[in-house]
GUZA-515438 format. One record per residue (C-alpha): residue number from 1; chain; x, y negated, z. Coordinates in steps of 0.001 Angstrom, whole numbers, plus 500000, padded with zeros to 6 digits. Example, Ala and Ser with C-alpha at 12.3 -4.5 7.8 and 13.67 -1.06 7.14 Angstrom:
<pts>
1/A/512300/504500/507800
2/A/513670/501060/507140
</pts>
This chain:
<pts>
1/A/920508/085699/538647
2/A/920154/083155/536443
3/A/920384/079591/537894
4/A/921041/076361/536790
5/A/922205/073786/539553
6/A/921393/070448/539045
7/A/923820/068286/540806
8/A/923928/064669/540954
9/A/927634/064572/540999
10/A/929247/063583/537947
11/A/931065/066496/536068
12/A/934818/066222/535463
13/A/935899/065879/531674
14/A/938367/068503/531472
15/A/938894/071804/532950
16/A/941731/073225/534425
17/A/943137/077016/533957
18/A/944197/078357/537249
19/A/945748/081759/535472
20/A/948402/083432/533984
21/A/947655/081927/530594
22/A/947556/078093/529261
23/A/945731/078056/525821
24/A/946635/075384/523446
25/A/943939/075137/520699
26/A/940406/075385/520696
27/A/940692/078143/517869
28/A/943759/080243/516777
29/A/945158/080405/513359
30/A/943843/083061/511363
31/A/945301/086132/511361
32/A/947561/087347/508363
33/A/945301/089353/505850
34/A/942247/088507/507506
35/A/939216/087767/504715
36/A/938513/084300/504086
37/A/935218/083185/505685
38/A/932604/080799/503544
39/A/933153/079179/506935
40/A/935807/078792/509896
41/A/934827/080189/513185
42/A/935757/076969/514561
43/A/933385/075115/512505
44/A/930798/077510/513279
45/A/931261/076903/516671
46/A/930895/073093/516416
47/A/927776/073359/514552
48/A/926333/075495/516966
49/A/927375/074045/520258
50/A/928363/070276/519564
51/A/926300/069208/516740
52/A/923712/071470/518219
53/A/922384/071630/514617
54/A/920162/075064/515216
55/A/918832/073897/518378
56/A/914776/074954/517816
57/A/911952/072347/518473
58/A/909880/073448/521378
59/A/905795/072168/520793
60/A/904778/069921/523358
61/A/904009/069237/526420
62/A/900408/070212/525664
63/A/897631/070270/527550
64/A/894082/071681/527051
65/A/891120/069653/527419
66/A/887706/070176/527431
67/A/887930/074059/528149
68/A/890104/074727/525035
69/A/887753/072406/522739
70/A/890741/070038/522692
71/A/894376/068993/523700
72/A/896978/066617/523824
73/A/900633/066372/523035
74/A/903366/063972/522919
75/A/904534/062860/519559
76/A/906679/059890/518072
77/A/904953/056670/517855
78/A/904635/054931/514504
79/A/903448/051649/516312
80/A/906742/051899/518581
81/A/909774/053110/517326
82/A/911790/055238/519362
83/A/908848/055752/521684
84/A/905954/058567/521987
85/A/902215/058470/522075
86/A/900238/060908/523844
87/A/897967/062456/521026
88/A/894392/063987/521220
89/A/893656/066683/518649
90/A/890325/068673/518125
91/A/890694/072466/517803
92/A/888630/072824/515581
93/A/888709/070411/513300
94/A/892438/069166/513540
95/A/890825/065603/513914
96/A/893610/063762/515467
97/A/893578/060018/517573
98/A/896533/058287/519492
99/A/894703/058781/523221
100/A/897639/056741/525043
101/A/900070/054396/522885
102/A/903324/054247/523992
103/A/902321/050241/524269
104/A/900419/051032/526950
105/A/903222/052509/529032
106/A/905131/049624/529239
107/A/906028/048606/532887
108/A/906688/045163/532512
109/A/905970/042729/529465
110/A/908974/042555/526973
111/A/910383/045915/528100
112/A/910748/049350/526567
113/A/907806/052291/527322
114/A/907997/054748/529861
115/A/909764/058001/528583
116/A/907309/060577/529183
117/A/908981/063884/530554
118/A/905609/065212/531560
119/A/902152/063713/532385
120/A/899212/065034/533502
121/A/894938/063625/533134
122/A/892657/063284/536083
123/A/889878/065828/535718
124/A/887221/062797/534934
125/A/889979/061621/532363
126/A/889690/057778/533730
127/A/893269/058059/534686
128/A/896820/058953/533355
129/A/899689/060836/535373
130/A/903328/059993/534255
131/A/906412/061790/534891
132/A/909385/059468/533865
133/A/913003/059597/534927
134/A/913677/063028/535373
135/A/916387/064390/537493
136/A/918015/068040/538378
137/A/917528/069669/541354
138/A/919384/072708/541356
139/A/917743/074079/538089
140/A/914946/071999/536855
141/A/913947/068267/536496
142/A/911705/067752/539033
143/A/912467/064686/541044
144/A/911922/061312/539508
145/A/909172/058274/539207
146/A/905520/058689/538749
147/A/903342/056268/537312
148/A/899748/055970/536876
149/A/898023/054505/534172
150/A/894031/053237/535021
151/A/891828/053495/531654
152/A/889361/051515/533113
153/A/891520/048667/534004
154/A/894628/049019/531810
155/A/896799/048598/534789
156/A/900150/050644/535150
157/A/901769/051165/538570
158/A/904262/053147/539900
159/A/903379/055576/542731
160/A/905765/055275/546277
161/A/906706/051756/545324
162/A/909111/051914/548586
163/A/910749/055056/547437
164/A/914243/054718/545830
165/A/914419/055220/542406
166/A/913646/058890/541397
167/A/912667/060175/544740
168/A/909357/061481/544020
169/A/908403/065599/543639
170/A/905638/067614/541849
171/A/902986/064369/542197
172/A/899289/065664/541611
173/A/895848/064029/541259
174/A/893341/064939/543885
175/A/890296/066946/542392
176/A/888303/063441/542258
177/A/891490/061623/540676
178/A/891461/058896/543186
179/A/894143/059740/545151
180/A/897897/061257/544468
181/A/899932/063685/546713
182/A/903963/064018/546158
183/A/906845/065057/548284
184/A/909648/062814/549123
185/A/912248/063418/551386
186/A/910765/066793/552297
187/A/907571/065382/553402
188/A/904173/065239/552098
189/A/902575/061804/551209
190/A/899052/060593/549870
191/A/898550/057244/548103
192/A/895276/055806/547725
193/A/894948/054359/544069
194/A/892233/051862/544617
195/A/894341/050364/547530
196/A/897805/051490/547195
197/A/897491/052789/550948
198/A/900037/055426/551493
199/A/899913/058087/554275
200/A/902407/060709/555245
201/A/900891/063717/556097
202/A/904073/065114/557669
203/A/907077/063659/559443
204/A/910007/066448/560213
205/A/911271/066833/556725
206/A/914845/066396/557093
207/A/918147/068573/555636
208/A/916739/071915/557421
209/A/912938/071108/557684
210/A/911030/071106/554066
211/A/907645/070630/553170
212/A/905745/070695/550133
213/A/908869/072258/548142
214/A/911125/074940/548860
215/A/914746/075893/550097
216/A/917387/076862/547648
217/A/916302/080418/548050
218/A/913014/080528/547133
219/A/913419/078113/544525
220/A/916236/080555/542514
221/A/914563/084068/543270
222/A/910787/083295/543717
223/A/910710/080103/541442
224/A/909027/078166/544169
225/A/909509/074769/543286
226/A/905719/073168/543509
227/A/904982/073896/546929
228/A/901431/072012/547974
229/A/898031/072630/546864
230/A/895045/070306/546610
231/A/891775/072229/548366
232/A/889070/071804/545617
233/A/887181/069585/547593
234/A/890145/067328/548155
235/A/890230/067058/551788
236/A/892900/069173/553029
237/A/896684/069777/551325
238/A/897758/073341/551764
239/A/901834/073536/552266
240/A/904775/075382/552303
241/A/907039/074831/555299
242/A/910476/076021/555470
243/A/912820/075597/558365
244/A/916418/076636/557190
245/A/917848/076006/560688
246/A/920030/079215/561593
247/A/920377/079778/557809
248/A/924152/080416/556443
249/A/925803/076892/554989
250/A/927527/076901/551966
251/A/929911/074189/550907
252/A/930476/073102/547267
253/A/933498/070694/547194
254/A/933907/068416/544373
255/A/937725/067352/544313
256/A/937762/065548/540832
257/A/935604/062602/540845
258/A/936703/060656/543473
259/A/940404/060175/545185
260/A/939241/062174/548211
261/A/936655/065531/547583
262/A/933130/065199/548529
263/A/931386/068167/549669
264/A/927793/069130/549019
265/A/926442/071891/551873
266/A/923284/073624/551681
267/A/921590/076708/553166
268/A/922423/079983/551401
269/A/921163/083263/553101
270/A/923838/086179/551827
271/A/922574/089206/551930
272/A/922089/091007/555486
273/A/922077/087205/557135
274/A/919207/085262/558675
275/A/916518/083915/556248
276/A/914461/080871/556594
277/A/911587/080973/558372
278/A/908572/080295/556373
279/A/904901/079225/557331
280/A/901924/077772/555167
281/A/899932/074927/556553
282/A/896936/073316/556339
283/A/896317/069102/556560
284/A/893818/067300/556191
285/A/894209/064994/553019
286/A/893287/061924/555541
287/A/896412/062233/558001
288/A/896150/064773/561020
289/A/897896/067706/563120
290/A/898168/070816/560146
291/A/896634/074324/560951
292/A/898937/077153/560344
293/A/898058/080275/558804
294/A/898648/082950/561020
295/A/900176/085819/559277
296/A/901650/088922/561037
297/A/905722/089543/561536
298/A/908933/087442/561977
299/A/908356/084335/560115
300/A/912094/085029/558759
301/A/911906/088653/558152
302/A/908528/088202/555856
303/A/907960/086169/552517
304/A/905211/084404/551185
305/A/905846/084117/547580
306/A/902819/082477/546708
307/A/899700/080736/547775
308/A/896663/079608/545983
309/A/892965/078074/547299
310/A/890386/081287/546799
311/A/888105/079620/544224
312/A/886299/077176/547047
313/A/887845/074852/550109
314/A/886781/077534/552720
315/A/889709/080538/551957
316/A/893345/080374/551109
317/A/894861/082816/549174
318/A/898323/084272/550372
319/A/900841/086972/549239
320/A/903300/088272/552224
321/A/906030/090484/551345
322/A/908057/092227/553893
323/A/912354/091937/553782
324/A/912638/094684/551470
325/A/910292/093853/549382
326/A/908482/096990/548907
327/A/905095/096097/550587
328/A/903239/092921/549142
329/A/900055/092393/551163
330/A/897168/089741/549872
331/A/895906/087492/552985
332/A/892592/085524/552816
333/A/893082/082761/555369
334/A/890504/080655/556718
335/A/891578/076973/556820
336/A/890272/075820/559825
337/A/891238/078121/562194
338/A/894669/079749/560386
339/A/893073/083034/560863
340/A/893914/085769/558095
341/A/892101/088775/557105
342/A/893938/091795/554499
343/A/892398/091805/551069
344/A/894551/094388/549608
345/A/897649/096259/550523
346/A/900560/097479/547531
347/A/903577/098991/548298
348/A/906673/101106/546349
349/A/909602/103484/547489
350/A/911639/100942/545653
351/A/910683/097201/545427
352/A/907378/095214/544302
353/A/907719/092175/542186
354/A/905671/089203/542832
355/A/902303/088918/540960
356/A/902003/085800/539057
357/A/898366/086660/537514
358/A/896301/086819/540394
359/A/892624/085088/539976
360/A/889166/086046/540669
361/A/887631/087469/537892
362/A/884209/086175/536971
363/A/881624/086282/540054
364/A/884504/086217/542650
365/A/883850/089301/543669
366/A/887259/090956/542482
367/A/891138/089817/542408
368/A/893032/090325/539288
369/A/896380/092169/540136
370/A/899345/093415/538771
371/A/900961/096972/540279
372/A/903213/100072/539190
373/A/901177/102094/541756
374/A/900285/105090/538523
375/A/903485/104615/537018
376/A/903354/101945/534635
377/A/902910/098417/535149
378/A/899332/097909/534732
379/A/896362/095509/535293
380/A/893803/096224/538418
381/A/890802/094685/539519
382/A/890677/094399/543521
383/A/887603/094241/545066
384/A/887126/091339/547655
385/A/885691/093193/550030
386/A/888272/096081/549842
387/A/888446/099515/548175
388/A/889489/101057/545648
389/A/890990/099189/542154
390/A/889697/099185/538968
391/A/892245/100106/536205
392/A/891815/097468/533545
393/A/894418/098410/530922
394/A/894512/102137/530911
395/A/897469/103936/529007
396/A/901216/104939/529499
397/A/902456/101852/528728
398/A/903696/098779/530539
399/A/901976/095587/530221
400/A/904678/092377/529855
401/A/902389/089581/531015
402/A/898642/088498/531303
403/A/897960/085894/528516
404/A/894634/084741/530330
405/A/890591/085641/530307
406/A/887795/084905/528375
407/A/884727/084868/530819
408/A/882260/084791/528308
409/A/883515/087798/526444
410/A/884361/089831/529060
411/A/887929/090160/527929
412/A/891347/090400/529182
413/A/894208/089242/527074
414/A/897726/090259/528052
415/A/900825/091032/525868
416/A/902582/094225/526075
417/A/904171/096624/523086
418/A/903644/100387/523318
419/A/906164/102547/522143
420/A/908319/099972/521020
421/A/910158/097862/524065
422/A/912026/095631/522428
423/A/908802/093422/521113
424/A/905681/092002/522343
425/A/902279/091640/521316
426/A/898961/090166/522464
427/A/896302/092976/523343
428/A/892827/093053/525091
429/A/890958/094997/527026
430/A/887154/094566/528507
431/A/886724/093247/531792
432/A/883837/096171/532494
433/A/886593/098639/531895
434/A/884787/100405/528758
435/A/887122/101363/526123
436/A/890901/100842/525734
437/A/892992/098278/525086
438/A/893326/096579/521250
439/A/896186/095006/519549
440/A/895470/091453/518481
441/A/898425/090175/517219
442/A/898550/091285/513601
443/A/900374/094270/512684
444/A/902338/092423/509660
445/A/904155/090241/512235
446/A/906749/092537/513879
447/A/908825/090784/516789
448/A/907706/088847/520418
449/A/904946/087004/520518
450/A/903892/084356/523019
451/A/900660/083042/524110
452/A/899159/079919/525925
453/A/895655/080690/526255
454/A/892782/077788/526644
455/A/890859/077841/529711
456/A/888094/079737/527945
457/A/890134/081823/526078
458/A/888793/080659/522310
459/A/892183/079491/521438
460/A/896196/079807/521873
461/A/899375/078379/521518
462/A/901102/081113/519642
463/A/904901/081208/519495
464/A/906358/083995/517509
465/A/910103/084958/516676
466/A/912620/087193/515952
467/A/915924/087935/516126
468/A/916588/086665/512726
469/A/913857/083823/512522
470/A/913432/080716/514870
471/A/910309/080468/516805
472/A/907596/078985/515259
473/A/903978/077683/516926
474/A/900525/077440/515735
475/A/897123/077154/516638
476/A/895075/080314/516875
477/A/891360/081216/517152
478/A/890646/084349/519332
479/A/889564/087147/519273
480/A/890362/087573/515565
481/A/893788/085901/515837
482/A/892805/083549/513212
483/A/895603/080867/512345
484/A/893951/077156/512171
485/A/897107/075501/512132
486/A/900830/075212/512399
487/A/902283/073172/515104
488/A/906040/073392/514931
489/A/907489/075314/512516
490/A/911541/074594/513229
491/A/911854/074778/509366
492/A/915265/072876/509262
493/A/916579/074987/511770
494/A/915532/078247/510151
495/A/916955/077046/506670
496/A/920285/075685/508133
497/A/920400/078934/510247
498/A/919692/081274/507370
499/A/923523/081725/506049
500/A/924567/082419/509391
501/A/922044/085654/509739
502/A/923127/087653/506740
503/A/923296/090815/507391
504/A/920418/090915/509580
505/A/920676/092553/513002
506/A/920544/096181/513147
507/A/917859/097597/515949
508/A/918917/101013/517155
509/A/918453/103585/519772
510/A/921186/105714/520812
511/A/921258/109053/523061
512/A/923522/109286/525825
513/A/922451/112656/526936
514/A/920378/113614/529882
515/A/917026/112727/527991
516/A/918199/109304/528139
517/A/917768/107100/524932
518/A/918832/103129/525008
519/A/917632/100705/522279
520/A/920298/098380/521176
521/A/921384/095883/518385
522/A/924086/095836/516337
523/A/925538/092871/514401
524/A/928074/093525/511594
525/A/930513/091141/509559
526/A/929316/089578/506266
527/A/931617/091827/504162
528/A/931217/095163/506291
529/A/933012/097960/504570
530/A/931764/101073/506255
531/A/935053/103118/504758
532/A/936917/101004/507037
533/A/936797/100368/511199
534/A/936420/097603/512946
535/A/936916/096149/516442
536/A/933900/096645/518868
537/A/932543/093877/521108
538/A/929783/094753/523801
539/A/927474/092290/525068
540/A/926631/093092/528493
541/A/923980/092311/531434
542/A/922313/095556/532732
543/A/920341/094149/536179
544/A/916772/094083/536927
545/A/916484/090636/536213
546/A/916657/090510/532324
547/A/916537/092927/529262
548/A/918615/091712/526106
549/A/917252/094059/523653
550/A/914534/092023/522572
551/A/913459/091287/519308
552/A/913042/087443/519816
553/A/915225/084318/518811
554/A/918022/084178/521473
555/A/919208/080845/520386
556/A/923163/079512/520918
557/A/923736/082474/522759
558/A/922836/085345/519590
559/A/924562/082201/516825
560/A/927502/082906/519302
561/A/927523/086578/518479
562/A/926866/085684/514756
563/A/929899/083594/514423
564/A/932177/086674/516055
565/A/930767/088843/513782
566/A/931485/086960/510732
567/A/934852/086422/511919
568/A/935343/090401/511962
569/A/933807/091992/514726
570/A/930938/094386/515101
571/A/929076/092784/517962
572/A/926216/095015/520162
573/A/924495/095454/523218
574/A/922281/098008/524970
575/A/919806/097966/527486
576/A/920682/100577/530530
577/A/918174/102236/532755
578/A/917094/099247/535466
579/A/916773/096463/533382
580/A/913340/095437/532938
581/A/912423/096829/529735
582/A/908755/097527/529486
583/A/909295/101690/529606
584/A/907529/102488/533037
585/A/908427/102604/536825
586/A/910934/105291/536476
587/A/912697/103727/533746
588/A/912695/100325/535469
589/A/913554/101015/539426
590/A/915579/104126/538696
591/A/918570/101944/540202
592/A/917433/101046/543523
593/A/920037/100961/545798
594/A/922703/101497/543454
595/A/923105/098431/541186
596/A/926344/098937/539343
597/A/927340/102680/539385
598/A/924408/104139/536609
599/A/924612/100936/534425
600/A/928433/101165/534227
601/A/927942/104885/533393
602/A/925504/104580/530886
603/A/927095/101673/529086
604/A/930136/103727/528789
605/A/928266/106409/527510
606/A/926656/104562/525325
607/A/929725/102766/523673
608/A/931513/106849/523517
609/A/927972/108144/521373
610/A/928749/104872/519190
611/A/932336/105566/518434
612/A/931705/109498/517813
613/A/928565/108613/515368
614/A/929743/105566/513707
615/A/932979/106132/512413
616/A/933404/102426/511247
617/A/934066/101582/514830
618/A/937487/101468/515987
619/A/937916/103150/519541
620/A/941667/101221/519920
621/A/939422/098032/519791
622/A/936803/097862/522144
623/A/935438/094810/524404
624/A/933243/093675/526344
625/A/931830/090461/528082
626/A/928986/089104/529986
627/A/927746/086307/532386
628/A/926346/086362/535921
629/A/925028/089712/536192
630/A/927050/090753/532725
631/A/930000/089181/534002
632/A/930146/091837/536887
633/A/928902/094795/534185
634/A/932254/093219/532545
635/A/934249/094149/535447
636/A/932546/097366/536513
637/A/933079/099018/533097
638/A/936884/097131/532805
639/A/938022/098759/536121
640/A/936089/102106/536054
641/A/936326/102730/532183
642/A/939990/101496/531471
643/A/940720/104117/528880
644/A/937683/102962/527062
645/A/937769/098954/527259
646/A/941309/096898/526181
647/A/939630/093683/526653
648/A/936850/091928/528943
649/A/935420/088478/529492
650/A/933806/088200/532505
651/A/931907/085077/532935
652/A/930454/083633/536640
653/A/930546/087380/538116
654/A/929439/088662/541279
655/A/932174/090527/542257
656/A/931057/091435/545867
657/A/927413/092144/546210
658/A/927147/091122/549496
659/A/927715/087599/548831
660/A/925083/087087/546941
661/A/921566/086177/548166
662/A/918797/087658/550258
663/A/916088/087634/547977
664/A/917699/088869/545125
665/A/920034/091360/546242
666/A/918081/092816/549116
667/A/915419/093332/546562
668/A/917104/095902/544479
669/A/919760/097229/546968
670/A/918477/096978/550854
671/A/919955/095617/553449
672/A/923560/095538/553541
673/A/923611/097174/556941
674/A/921364/100445/555648
675/A/923191/100587/552400
676/A/926909/099716/552891
677/A/927808/102542/550332
678/A/925657/101486/547823
679/A/927207/097503/548282
680/A/930478/099130/547867
681/A/930031/101210/544886
682/A/928014/098646/542912
683/A/931074/095887/543785
684/A/933402/095870/541121
685/A/936064/093987/543513
686/A/936426/097695/545490
687/A/937349/099231/541912
688/A/940209/096490/540856
689/A/943088/098955/540878
690/A/941435/100612/537883
691/A/942511/097104/535646
692/A/944801/098388/532468
693/A/943397/095771/529866
694/A/943321/092430/529333
695/A/940728/090323/531710
696/A/939810/086884/531502
697/A/937639/085487/534266
698/A/935907/082335/534096
699/A/934038/080549/536594
700/A/932597/077006/537496
701/A/933456/075535/540798
702/A/930098/073881/541507
703/A/928231/077270/540790
704/A/925452/077137/543491
705/A/923871/080214/542793
706/A/926806/082954/542004
707/A/929735/080885/544253
708/A/932757/080356/542883
709/A/933985/082315/546186
710/A/933460/085807/544533
711/A/935958/085339/542037
712/A/938257/083210/544566
713/A/938415/086550/546266
714/A/938836/089163/543199
715/A/941888/086807/542441
716/A/943397/087302/545433
717/A/942514/091252/545064
718/A/943988/091285/541852
719/A/947340/089424/542952
720/A/947564/091823/545454
721/A/947168/094646/543256
722/A/949748/093179/540805
723/A/947411/093032/537973
724/A/947875/090315/535146
725/A/944888/088693/534487
726/A/943761/085123/532855
727/A/941533/082727/534881
728/A/940093/079384/533793
729/A/938032/077338/536358
730/A/935747/074534/534947
731/A/935481/071818/537991
732/A/931927/071344/539131
733/A/930247/073122/536741
734/A/926984/075214/537879
735/A/926226/078436/536843
736/A/925416/077549/533527
737/A/928839/075965/532938
738/A/927194/073630/530362
739/A/927489/069717/532296
740/A/930222/067340/530836
741/A/930595/066255/527260
742/A/932414/069307/524914
743/A/931832/071884/528017
744/A/929901/074320/525983
745/A/931814/074185/523045
746/A/934993/074343/525154
747/A/934025/077422/526732
748/A/932538/079690/524018
749/A/935998/078195/521609
750/A/937888/079689/524753
751/A/935972/083237/524604
752/A/936601/083123/520905
753/A/940028/082847/521053
754/A/940747/085223/523988
755/A/938776/087462/521795
756/A/940880/087037/518738
757/A/943904/086882/520406
758/A/944048/090235/522238
759/A/941081/091878/520317
760/A/942326/091629/516243
761/A/939637/090998/514184
762/A/939059/092774/510890
763/A/938843/095753/509510
764/A/941514/098612/509333
765/A/941914/101476/507481
766/A/940891/104719/508769
767/A/943291/106975/509727
</pts>
């Protein structure tokens, strides 16, 4: 439940309040007697959200070459100011050379070089594919223009020459580098690079028939975007085919940018309603009739979230999940006949996650698989011919992510953090099963570590951050984790943010009884005095889609909390059971069928325990705020524990779970037809009569993910109950409420002002 709508519509420049209160300025005057801060709250918000002083740089986009002996990345061009070159580095020596100068990416004489949004090399290195003029499709920039640079001829030409500007998606070289396939207008096309001949492989693409990419719900919940795969021999292409006819149509209304409203309509299946029909086709790359993979079950009540070729061109590998997502079957399909045979079956009484780390182990006789089947998220080796799986990561801990393989040394790399769910480190296990997991990340570097391993497992791009430390990326040599050189240190961001990061964050644990201990973090004011008492702001999420208590750099969100702490608040967060903290299956899946009630109970219990054990927290000044699922949690806390929470700020919530999409909501709640009580008890709209404190409800009217409709229904319910509240509508903004000049600053200033107005900042004497 964390989407960003990328809409071609121009966002409006102003936000309109549709509520009981109007706010006159971005920051209200300081409260009398409040300690003078080194920097005003308004100034800090300006630096964070308007000037973007603390936006950390990311290394890349980088591409490994020669199995890891070298890599390429994009850097500012010295010869062509304002443009970028693609440069090559030798991994071991650091020797640098310009692989593609910006001057070679000029489409017309005297023109400017292409802006490189992304790029890919042909396998033989003779051609470069450049993605430019990128446009958002819902959340990510996946539609744009593609150009191919031929190094033999020096010729640069645009693909799909007859297509409108920014109309192509997911262009990819064929294995031999002589053709490129792409998606245009929901159909698949192949273009011959020598002749320029274009072959249309599918012809039924429409608003409801989608080939080679995905519909809304698969894109949001399964992250299926690039929806086709070249066969290893380049003779065929396997692709997703969606039929969204019968799926409920949702309308987004833009009534600010033109005289008359503009309506955007798209398929959006809400919980319990009709799903899209999804099939996998295999079509000859030269054109012809597709072969359809024959999988069991109704194509609308089963999902195909992953699909890849099985190393060679004779088999296709697919994951198929039932609608409840508590069963995942892996099939091997024959591309000539479409017949499929079962390779492995996994199931769970709650739900299963899609497996991204599925690849053949050396010898192609076993498939790497990730499963909770023994109570922990572990990596297994599944025999190609069937039979029991081998456990590769033994121990009472969850892995976080498979990082890669070193085939030559027989090593599996993965991230985990046994004993501390707030961090992430690199570990390795032997593929032959001998011995136990070994930590690779140095013990002197506590925090969160992310790795991008080279294909041969000998090097990795390593990014390290902490809650109070911006990310830094270096190249490390494995298996000893030797740092070769720094690639991006973000030193300027770290230096600029340093004054805001004092005092340092406190990570803590809170015992809420019944044998449950929750992890949390806390930020205090810079001039904190433990002999006094301070208002407490709880930042919440609490759903299976994300954990918030993680020792990593959170960027603007954490700096916003820092700014609030500096203005006189204690800001804290705890992760309840049911969040995806690596604490075992029982912890993560305890909330199945009941999202909302348990989390509300545990969040409330944690706050009560903090108030009992930390006398510097003022029980008369407690607030909650959250976004998306955290917005829903804030509503639940305010409605169900009105004696504890006096202020709540809910951004883009889901007041009624029946209004959210099938894949997410049914994964954790089952079907509403089978679990009506669970859906009712988890939906805050049915408990709105409990509201006694101050509520600010915020939503973007262009939210394609968590629809504005839900907040409108809650507004009607609160009006019906005679409950006072405040409401802010950001016209045409998506779930991120970030589009348009000044929007992010305005939103966070609104939240800060509302908090200061209704939950006075600063210390008070203990009574």
